[in-house]
LOGUKOL-805397 format. One record per residue: residue number from 0; residue in one letter; z, y, x of N, C-alpha, C in turn. Coordinates in pm, whole numbers, plus 50000, padded with zeros to 5 digits. Example, Ala and Ser with C-alpha at 12.3 -4.5 7.8 and 13.67 -1.06 7.14 Angstrom:
2
NODE, 0, A, 50780, 49431, 51319, 50780, 49550, 51230, 50780, 49670, 51320 $
NODE, 1, S, 50708, 49775, 51285, 50714, 49894, 51367, 50787, 50003, 51290 $
***
This chain:
157
NODE, 0, M, 07849, 40375, 76568, 07918, 40417, 76449, 08013, 40533, 76484 $
NODE, 1, P, 08007, 40643, 76406, 08091, 40758, 76439, 08239, 40724, 76422 $
NODE, 2, R, 08318, 40789, 76505, 08462, 40768, 76499, 08519, 40833, 76374 $
NODE, 3, R, 08599, 40760, 76301, 08661, 40814, 76180, 08801, 40864, 76216 $
NODE, 4, T, 08832, 40980, 76168, 08965, 41033, 76194, 09048, 41025, 76067 $
NODE, 5, R, 09172, 41003, 76086, 09265, 40995, 75975, 09366, 41107, 75992 $
NODE, 6, L, 09394, 41175, 75884, 09490, 41285, 75890, 09630, 41226, 75884 $
NODE, 7, D, 09697, 41220, 75998, 09833, 41165, 76003, 09932, 41265, 75946 $
NODE, 8, S, 10057, 41222, 75938, 10159, 41303, 75870, 10179, 41440, 75934 $
NODE, 9, G, 10184, 41449, 76066, 10205, 41579, 76132, 10091, 41675, 76103 $
NODE, 10, A, 09967, 41627, 76118, 09851, 41711, 76091, 09843, 41745, 75943 $
NODE, 11, A, 09885, 41651, 75856, 09881, 41675, 75712, 09977, 41788, 75674 $
NODE, 12, I, 10095, 41788, 75735, 10193, 41894, 75706, 10140, 42029, 75754 $
NODE, 13, V, 10083, 42030, 75874, 10027, 42155, 75927, 09912, 42202, 75837 $
NODE, 14, A, 09828, 42108, 75792, 09717, 42145, 75702, 09769, 42199, 75570 $
NODE, 15, L, 09876, 42141, 75517, 09935, 42189, 75392, 09988, 42331, 75407 $
NODE, 16, V, 10057, 42355, 75519, 10109, 42490, 75545, 09994, 42589, 75557 $
NODE, 17, G, 09889, 42551, 75628, 09773, 42638, 75642, 09708, 42668, 75508 $
NODE, 18, A, 09695, 42564, 75424, 09634, 42583, 75292, 09721, 42675, 75206 $
NODE, 19, M, 09853, 42662, 75218, 09942, 42750, 75141, 09925, 42895, 75185 $
NODE, 20, F, 09914, 42916, 75316, 09892, 43053, 75365, 09760, 43109, 75311 $
NODE, 21, V, 09656, 43027, 75309, 09525, 43072, 75260, 09534, 43109, 75111 $
NODE, 22, V, 09591, 43021, 75031, 09596, 43044, 74885, 09688, 43160, 74851 $
NODE, 23, I, 09813, 43154, 74896, 09909, 43259, 74863, 09867, 43392, 74926 $
NODE, 24, G, 09821, 43387, 75050, 09775, 43509, 75117, 09657, 43572, 75047 $
NODE, 25, S, 09566, 43490, 74994, 09450, 43544, 74921, 09494, 43614, 74794 $
NODE, 26, V, 09590, 43555, 74722, 09641, 43619, 74600, 09710, 43751, 74634 $
NODE, 27, L, 09797, 43749, 74735, 09866, 43872, 74774, 09769, 43978, 74823 $
NODE, 28, A, 09670, 43937, 74902, 09572, 44034, 74953, 09493, 44095, 74838 $
NODE, 29, T, 09460, 44016, 74738, 09387, 44069, 74623, 09469, 44174, 74551 $
NODE, 30, V, 09597, 44145, 74528, 09684, 44239, 74457, 09711, 44363, 74541 $
NODE, 31, F, 09751, 44343, 74666, 09791, 44457, 74749, 09673, 44542, 74795 $
NODE, 32, C, 09554, 44486, 74800, 09437, 44560, 74846, 09350, 44612, 74732 $
NODE, 33, W, 09395, 44592, 74608, 09317, 44640, 74495, 09300, 44791, 74508 $
NODE, 34, G, 09180, 44839, 74502, 09153, 44982, 74518, 09123, 45023, 74661 $
NODE, 35, L, 09149, 44936, 74757, 09124, 44970, 74897, 08976, 44996, 74926 $
NODE, 36, P, 08882, 44920, 74866, 08740, 44952, 74889, 08704, 45094, 74844 $
NODE, 37, T, 08764, 45139, 74734, 08739, 45276, 74688, 08793, 45376, 74789 $
NODE, 38, D, 08916, 45351, 74837, 08974, 45440, 74938, 08888, 45444, 75064 $
NODE, 39, W, 08840, 45326, 75106, 08757, 45318, 75226, 08628, 45398, 75208 $
NODE, 40, G, 08564, 45383, 75091, 08441, 45458, 75063, 08465, 45609, 75062 $
NODE, 41, I, 08576, 45650, 75003, 08607, 45794, 75000, 08634, 45844, 75142 $
NODE, 42, E, 08707, 45768, 75222, 08734, 45811, 75360, 08607, 45825, 75441 $
NODE, 43, R, 08514, 45732, 75424, 08391, 45734, 75504, 08295, 45845, 75462 $
NODE, 44, R, 08293, 45878, 75333, 08195, 45975, 75282, 08266, 46082, 75200 $
NODE, 45, K, 08371, 46138, 75255, 08458, 46229, 75182, 08392, 46364, 75151 $
NODE, 46, L, 08403, 46402, 75027, 08364, 46535, 74981, 08489, 46597, 74921 $
NODE, 47, E, 08536, 46706, 74982, 08658, 46771, 74934, 08620, 46883, 74840 $
NODE, 48, L, 08683, 46884, 74723, 08657, 46989, 74626, 08780, 47010, 74541 $
NODE, 49, V, 08770, 47106, 74449, 08882, 47138, 74361, 08844, 47100, 74219 $
NODE, 50, G, 08937, 47032, 74152, 08916, 46994, 74014, 09016, 47063, 73924 $
NODE, 51, E, 09007, 47033, 73796, 09095, 47096, 73697, 09169, 46987, 73620 $
NODE, 52, V, 09300, 47003, 73611, 09382, 46907, 73537, 09357, 46926, 73387 $
NODE, 53, T, 09330, 46814, 73319, 09310, 46820, 73175, 09434, 46772, 73098 $
NODE, 54, Q, 09515, 46688, 73165, 09637, 46640, 73101, 09732, 46585, 73206 $
NODE, 55, A, 09859, 46610, 73188, 09964, 46551, 73272, 10078, 46515, 73179 $
NODE, 56, A, 10094, 46386, 73153, 10196, 46342, 73058, 10247, 46204, 73097 $
NODE, 57, I, 10367, 46174, 73049, 10424, 46041, 73073, 10330, 45937, 73011 $
NODE, 58, A, 10295, 45836, 73088, 10208, 45729, 73040, 10295, 45628, 72966 $
NODE, 59, E, 10283, 45623, 72836, 10365, 45535, 72754, 10351, 45389, 72797 $
NODE, 60, G, 10465, 45323, 72819, 10463, 45182, 72855, 10426, 45152, 72999 $
NODE, 61, R, 10400, 45253, 73079, 10363, 45231, 73220, 10479, 45273, 73309 $
NODE, 62, R, 10516, 45185, 73402, 10625, 45212, 73494, 10581, 45175, 73635 $
NODE, 63, I, 10630, 45249, 73731, 10608, 45219, 73873, 10746, 45215, 73936 $
NODE, 64, N, 10782, 45103, 73994, 10917, 45085, 74051, 11026, 45116, 73949 $
NODE, 65, R, 11003, 45069, 73827, 11096, 45085, 73715, 11114, 45230, 73671 $
NODE, 66, K, 11030, 45319, 73718, 11036, 45459, 73678, 10916, 45489, 73588 $
NODE, 67, P, 10934, 45575, 73490, 10819, 45609, 73404, 10709, 45677, 73487 $
NODE, 68, A, 10588, 45631, 73468, 10474, 45688, 73541, 10415, 45805, 73464 $
NODE, 69, T, 10364, 45901, 73539, 10294, 46015, 73479, 10145, 45997, 73502 $
NODE, 70, R, 10068, 46013, 73395, 09922, 46006, 73404, 09869, 46148, 73419 $
NODE, 71, I, 09799, 46170, 73529, 09736, 46300, 73554, 09586, 46280, 73536 $
NODE, 72, A, 09531, 46342, 73434, 09386, 46336, 73410, 09325, 46465, 73461 $
NODE, 73, Y, 09208, 46453, 73522, 09143, 46571, 73578, 08992, 46558, 73566 $
NODE, 74, R, 08926, 46672, 73579, 08779, 46672, 73577, 08729, 46754, 73695 $
NODE, 75, Y, 08606, 46723, 73733, 08545, 46790, 73848, 08394, 46782, 73833 $
NODE, 76, V, 08323, 46864, 73909, 08177, 46869, 73902, 08120, 46846, 74041 $
NODE, 77, V, 08022, 46754, 74047, 07950, 46727, 74172, 07802, 46733, 74141 $
NODE, 78, G, 07731, 46821, 74209, 07587, 46832, 74189, 07547, 46866, 74046 $
NODE, 79, G, 07628, 46945, 73978, 07598, 46985, 73841, 07635, 46881, 73737 $
NODE, 80, V, 07689, 46767, 73779, 07729, 46661, 73685, 07882, 46658, 73677 $
NODE, 81, A, 07933, 46659, 73554, 08078, 46659, 73532, 08132, 46515, 73532 $
NODE, 82, F, 08247, 46497, 73593, 08315, 46368, 73599, 08459, 46386, 73556 $
NODE, 83, E, 08518, 46278, 73504, 08659, 46277, 73469, 08723, 46153, 73529 $
NODE, 84, D, 08848, 46165, 73572, 08921, 46053, 73628, 09068, 46077, 73602 $
NODE, 85, D, 09152, 45980, 73639, 09295, 45997, 73621, 09370, 45922, 73730 $
NODE, 86, L, 09500, 45946, 73734, 09587, 45888, 73836, 09723, 45865, 73773 $
NODE, 87, L, 09783, 45749, 73801, 09922, 45724, 73762, 10009, 45748, 73884 $
NODE, 88, T, 10119, 45820, 73867, 10205, 45852, 73980, 10350, 45868, 73936 $
NODE, 89, I, 10441, 45853, 74031, 10581, 45888, 74009, 10623, 45998, 74108 $
NODE, 90, D, 10527, 46056, 74177, 10552, 46162, 74274, 10590, 46291, 74201 $
NODE, 91, A, 10719, 46323, 74201, 10768, 46438, 74127, 10706, 46569, 74175 $
NODE, 92, G, 10683, 46580, 74306, 10623, 46702, 74361, 10482, 46722, 74311 $
NODE, 93, L, 10405, 46615, 74307, 10267, 46623, 74258, 10266, 46656, 74109 $
NODE, 94, V, 10352, 46591, 74034, 10358, 46616, 73889, 10396, 46761, 73863 $
NODE, 95, A, 10494, 46813, 73935, 10536, 46952, 73916, 10424, 47050, 73949 $
NODE, 96, A, 10344, 47018, 74049, 10237, 47109, 74092, 10122, 47116, 73992 $
NODE, 97, V, 10103, 47009, 73915, 09986, 47006, 73824, 10027, 46983, 73679 $
NODE, 98, Q, 10148, 47023, 73644, 10203, 46990, 73514, 10127, 47051, 73396 $
NODE, 99, K, 10067, 47164, 73414, 10001, 47231, 73302, 09851, 47206, 73304 $
NODE, 100, P, 09792, 47176, 73188, 09646, 47165, 73183, 09581, 47294, 73232 $
NODE, 101, G, 09474, 47278, 73304, 09406, 47393, 73363, 09447, 47419, 73507 $
NODE, 102, A, 09552, 47352, 73553, 09596, 47368, 73692, 09486, 47317, 73785 $
NODE, 103, R, 09474, 47380, 73899, 09374, 47340, 73998, 09436, 47232, 74087 $
NODE, 104, V, 09355, 47133, 74125, 09403, 47024, 74208, 09298, 46989, 74313 $
NODE, 105, A, 09343, 46972, 74437, 09251, 46934, 74547, 09214, 46787, 74530 $
NODE, 106, L, 09085, 46758, 74540, 09034, 46623, 74521, 08955, 46577, 74643 $
NODE, 107, E, 08946, 46446, 74656, 08858, 46382, 74755, 08767, 46290, 74676 $
NODE, 108, V, 08637, 46307, 74694, 08537, 46234, 74616, 08443, 46162, 74712 $
NODE, 109, D, 08399, 46043, 74671, 08300, 45968, 74748, 08165, 46037, 74729 $
NODE, 110, R, 08109, 46088, 74837, 07984, 46164, 74832, 07869, 46083, 74770 $
NODE, 111, E, 07865, 45951, 74798, 07756, 45867, 74747, 07784, 45807, 74611 $
NODE, 112, A, 07910, 45805, 74569, 07948, 45754, 74437, 08049, 45851, 74378 $
NODE, 113, P, 08001, 45966, 74329, 08093, 46073, 74288, 08187, 46038, 74173 $
NODE, 114, A, 08165, 45926, 74104, 08259, 45886, 73999, 08389, 45833, 74060 $
NODE, 115, R, 08389, 45803, 74190, 08508, 45757, 74259, 08579, 45876, 74321 $
NODE, 116, S, 08700, 45898, 74279, 08775, 46014, 74329, 08922, 45982, 74336 $
NODE, 117, R, 08994, 46071, 74400, 09140, 46064, 74403, 09192, 46203, 74431 $
NODE, 118, I, 09315, 46226, 74395, 09380, 46353, 74427, 09411, 46349, 74577 $
NODE, 119, A, 09384, 46458, 74646, 09406, 46464, 74791, 09550, 46424, 74824 $
NODE, 120, G, 09563, 46337, 74925, 09694, 46292, 74967, 09742, 46165, 74899 $
NODE, 121, T, 09663, 46112, 74807, 09699, 45987, 74739, 09600, 45878, 74778 $
NODE, 122, T, 09627, 45756, 74734, 09533, 45646, 74754, 09512, 45575, 74621 $
NODE, 123, R, 09399, 45507, 74608, 09371, 45427, 74489, 09436, 45289, 74499 $
NODE, 124, S, 09457, 45242, 74623, 09518, 45111, 74639, 09669, 45121, 74615 $
NODE, 125, I, 09725, 45016, 74560, 09864, 45017, 74519, 09958, 45044, 74636 $
NODE, 126, F, 09934, 44979, 74749, 10023, 44991, 74863, 09964, 45074, 74975 $
NODE, 127, G, 09861, 45151, 74947, 09800, 45235, 75049, 09733, 45152, 75156 $
NODE, 128, W, 09714, 45212, 75271, 09645, 45145, 75380, 09725, 45027, 75435 $
NODE, 129, G, 09856, 45030, 75423, 09940, 44921, 75472, 09914, 44789, 75400 $
NODE, 130, G, 09862, 44796, 75279, 09830, 44675, 75205, 09726, 44589, 75274 $
NODE, 131, A, 09646, 44651, 75360, 09544, 44575, 75433, 09605, 44472, 75527 $
NODE, 132, L, 09731, 44489, 75563, 09798, 44391, 75650, 09806, 44254, 75583 $
NODE, 133, T, 09806, 44250, 75450, 09812, 44121, 75381, 09685, 44039, 75404 $
NODE, 134, L, 09579, 44102, 75451, 09458, 44026, 75483, 09480, 43932, 75601 $
NODE, 135, L, 09585, 43957, 75678, 09617, 43869, 75790, 09668, 43732, 75745 $
NODE, 136, L, 09729, 43725, 75626, 09785, 43598, 75580, 09681, 43489, 75560 $
NODE, 137, P, 09572, 43514, 75484, 09472, 43406, 75473, 09404, 43377, 75606 $
NODE, 138, L, 09389, 43477, 75690, 09330, 43455, 75821, 09420, 43363, 75905 $
NODE, 139, L, 09550, 43388, 75901, 09646, 43302, 75969, 09639, 43160, 75914 $
NODE, 140, G, 09625, 43148, 75781, 09612, 43016, 75719, 09490, 42941, 75770 $
NODE, 141, L, 09380, 43011, 75788, 09259, 42945, 75840, 09279, 42899, 75985 $
NODE, 142, V, 09351, 42978, 76063, 09380, 42939, 76201, 09468, 42814, 76201 $
NODE, 143, I, 09568, 42811, 76113, 09657, 42694, 76105, 09578, 42571, 76059 $
NODE, 144, L, 09488, 42589, 75961, 09403, 42477, 75917, 09316, 42425, 76031 $
NODE, 145, A, 09261, 42515, 76109, 09179, 42473, 76223, 09265, 42396, 76324 $
NODE, 146, G, 09388, 42441, 76343, 09480, 42370, 76432, 09511, 42230, 76382 $
NODE, 147, A, 09524, 42216, 76251, 09548, 42083, 76192, 09426, 41993, 76216 $
NODE, 148, G, 09309, 42049, 76206, 09187, 41971, 76233, 09180, 41925, 76377 $
NODE, 149, V, 09216, 42014, 76468, 09218, 41979, 76611, 09321, 41870, 76636 $
NODE, 150, M, 09440, 41884, 76573, 09543, 41781, 76588, 09492, 41645, 76542 $
NODE, 151, A, 09426, 41642, 76429, 09375, 41515, 76375, 09268, 41455, 76466 $
NODE, 152, L, 09179, 41541, 76519, 09073, 41490, 76606, 09127, 41436, 76737 $
NODE, 153, R, 09233, 41496, 76787, 09292, 41451, 76913, 09391, 41337, 76893 $
NODE, 154, G, 09418, 41305, 76767, 09509, 41194, 76740, 09654, 41227, 76763 $
NODE, 155, R, 09688, 41357, 76754, 09828, 41397, 76777, 09900, 41419, 76646 $
NODE, 156, G, 09834, 41393, 76536, 09897, 41422, 76407, 09977, 41307, 76366 $
***
């Protein structure tokens, strides 16, 4: 008959902490890494070109860090096909540089998915590349959960 293990209080607490890291870390990673796959694709298959600003105006009801956000809409052409995209920003220097419709703006476009673009020097993910560090939280939670399992199997919980 196989040995049955019981999750004792010490292992149960460690398992609970690990599960919390997995759940909360997964939520944070989802929020902080939103847009990161697009940034990754653009970095890997970058096509640099110049686009044209179609609109730069305060985005009503949108705020970033409690500051009014500016929506910069732009268009560009890849392989004879026209695309349009936009960006929300609070970067005063960027807004000043492209404030008038018709202004030229440097773009980075995904060569294999040209509908994915960004203004050069910006990222699509909310927290930029640093947001990827939040992926460590659920990974740490899994390690803690594995440790709780080892504790239970060894009878140290």
